[in-house]
C-alpha positions in Angstrom: 0.0 0.0 0.0 1.4 3.4 -1.0 0.6 6.4 1.2 1.3 10.1 0.6 2.6 12.2 3.4 3.2 15.9 3.7 6.6 17.2 4.8 8.2 20.7 5.0 10.7 21.9 2.4 13.6 21.5 4.8 12.5 17.9 5.5 12.5 17.0 1.8 16.0 18.5 1.5 17.1 16.3 4.4 15.5 13.3 2.9 17.2 13.9 -0.4 20.6 14.2 1.3 19.9 11.1 3.4 18.9 9.1 0.3 22.1 10.1 -1.4 24.3 9.3 1.6 22.7 5.9 2.2 22.7 5.1 -1.5 19.0 4.3 -1.2 16.9 3.8 -4.2 13.9 5.6 -2.7 12.9 7.8 0.2 11.1 4.9 1.7 14.3 2.8 1.7 16.3 5.7 3.3 13.7 6.2 6.0 13.5 2.4 6.7 17.3 2.2 7.0 17.5 5.0 9.5 14.5 3.7 11.5 16.0 0.2 11.7 19.3 1.6 12.8 17.7 3.7 15.5 15.6 0.8 16.8 18.7 -1.5 17.0 20.7 1.2 18.9 18.1 1.5 21.6 18.9 -2.0 22.9 20.6 -1.6 26.2 23.9 -3.2 27.0 23.4 -2.9 30.7 23.9 -6.2 32.4 25.5 -7.9 29.4 28.5 -9.0 31.4 26.4 -10.4 34.3 26.8 -13.9 33.0 30.6 -13.6 33.4 30.7 -11.7 36.6 27.9 -13.2 38.5 27.1 -11.3 41.6 30.5 -9.6 42.0 30.4 -6.0 43.1 32.0 -3.3 41.0 34.8 -3.0 43.5 35.5 -6.7 43.4 35.7 -6.6 39.6 38.0 -3.6 39.5 40.4 -5.2 42.1 41.0 -8.1 39.8 41.8 -6.1 36.7 45.5 -5.7 37.5 48.0 -7.6 39.7 49.4 -5.7 42.6 52.9 -6.0 41.0 51.7 -4.1 38.0 50.6 -1.0 39.9 52.8 2.1 39.9 
């Protein structure tokens, strides 16, 4: 289904540049690429190391980063 939308002149200039930069074949493709990129970037990385660190505190993790002999 094709839909027509209204945009300001400055928005169409942005879309033209976006289409060129992304090497998209249409405005639809350019908008879709940007939307997908934005949605993927919203995924949080918080807690991604939990499976490796378990319930260690931040202090415990930092203590083990370097040996005491390495410290200046």
